[in-house]
N, C-alpha and C positions, 0 to 999 in steps of 0.2 A: 290545960289548953285543948280545945276541941279540934279534932282532925277532920278533914273533909268527909271521910267515910262514916263519921259519927253523927252528921246533922240530918235533919228531916228534909224531905224532897223540896218543900216551898222554900226554904232558906238556901238550899243548895242551888235551886233555879234562880233566885234573887242574886246570889253571889256569882253565878255563871254569867248572868245578864250584865252585871256591873263590870266584870273582867272583860267581857266582849266589848262593851261600850268604851271603857277606858283604853283598851289596846288599839281599837279601831280609830279613836279620836286622834291618835298620833301625837298627843301633847305630853304624855307621860312616859318615863322610863320605868322599868320594873320596880325599883326601890320605891319610886313615888306612888305607883299603883298599890303596892302593899300598904303604904302609909295611908292612902285614902281608904282602902277597904279596912284597915284596923280602926280608923276613926269612925267610918260609917256603921260598922258592926261591933263597936267596942263592947257592947253588953253581952255579946255572944262568946267572948274570949276564945276566938279561933286563931289557930296557927296558920297564917297565910304564907308562911316561908315554904310549907310543904305542898302549895299549889303550883301547878304547871302554868306559868304566865309567859307567853311568848309574844313579842312585839310583832306588829304587822309589817309587811314589806310591800306597801302599796306603791302605785306609780307616781304619785304627786303631780299627776298632769293637771288636774283641775285646781288643786290647791296652789300649784305654781302660779297659775294665771290669777287667782284671787290674791295671792301674796303680791304680785306685780301691780295690781290694781290699788292694793292698800298702800304700797310703797309711793306710787304716784300721787295718791291722795295726800299723803304726808308732805309732799312738795307743794300742795295747793293750800297749806295752811289748815288742813282738816286731820286731826289726829285719829288714825285708824287702828282699831285695837282688835286683835285676834283673841278669841276665847275669853271674853271680858265679863267676868262674873258668872254666876250660875243662871240668873234670870235677868230680865230687862231692868228691874228697879236696882239690883246689885250692879249691873253694867253701867247705868247712868251714874251712880254714886261713884264708881270706879273712874269713869270719865271725867267727872267734875274734880275729883282728887288728883287726877294727873294734870288737869288744867292748873291747879293750884301749884303743883310741883314745877310745871313749866314756867309760870309766872314768877315763882321764887327764884328761878335760874335765868330770869330775863328773856324768856321765850313765851310766845302767845299763839294759841291756836284759835281759829275763827269758830270752829265747830268740831264735831266728832262723828265717827260712825263705828259700829262694832256688831259682833254676833256673840251670843252668850253660849254657855255649855249646853243649855237647853236647845239652842239652835243647832248646835253641832250633833246632838243627838237626833234631832229631826233630819239633819243632813244625811246621817248614817243610815236611818231606818226608813225615811220617807223620800229620799233623794231630792230634797229642796233646802235652801239655806236663806233665812231671813236676816236682813241687815237693818239695824236700828240707826237712826241718824238725828242730829239736832244741832243746835247752836248753845252758846254758853251765857247768852244775855235774854233768853226767853223772847226773842224777835221771830215772829212766825215768817215774815218774808226772808229773813236771813236763813232760818232753818230750811225753807223751801228750796232756796238756792243751793244750800248744801246738799240736800237730797237729790236734786237735779245733777249735781257735779258727780256725786257718788254713783248714780245711775249711769251717767255718761262714761265713767272710767271702767265700770263693770261691762257695759256694752262694748267698750273698745277692746276688752280681752275676749270677746265673742260670746259672752253669757247672754241667755235669754232671760228678760227681766219682765216680771209682773209687778206693776205699781200704778196706783191712780194719780200719781203726782200730787198728793196732799200730804201734809204733815201728820195726819191722822193715822196713816198706815205704813208699815215697814215696807222696804223694798224687798222683793223676793226673787232670788235666783232659782228658777225652775225651768228645766231640771238642773240638779247639781248633785253629781255623784262624789261623795266624800272619799278622797283617796289620799289623805295626808299620811306620810310615813313618819316615824319619830327621828328627830334630829337633835342630838344633845349639844350640837355646836351653835344652836340658834335660840335666841330668846324671843318668846311671844308674850301674850297678855300685856299688862300695863308696862312692865320693864322694857319689852321689845317695841312697844309703840312709841315709848319715850326716845329710845335710842334711834329709831327710824326717823322720827320728827326732827331731832337736833342734828342728824348726820350731815346734812348739807348746810347747816347754818352756823357751824363754829368756825 
């Protein structure tokens, strides 16, 4: 097993960047971060248990407003997913899988919105957050209405929005200072979105 001091500078820099990104995202505990690093750098055979990984202690001020908007959207029949997949393609697949799960349990969403881990990275390093939205029936008018609803709830939380009100472009919260701190009591991603959606419907 390779220790931190044994690796070349490029590899060390790449690992340092990943640790910084994963800890600042606020979605992962230390054990999860080590697991992700082991998967990502599996060929390097690195002992990540020797690394100093400390979780952030951010304010949650902006993230709390985002979370509030997403919870409100869940009450509007829009399934709103935090940290949904790595990129848009994966995020859309996850959203449609969640809709199938909802239907199997006698629930139904009219549409979805989410941001991906790539979007989280942009939020951390570029201070903006892109939100993808859509409907489950490939209905452009319905998708546009969902986009307008998502935009409204984000604005209601005081966010500044950049969006041309078309289905061709994501809704961008700009500026957005990413400030989520890790909370092991809460579920996010697909599981958390499912729980939030059904919470007031049981």
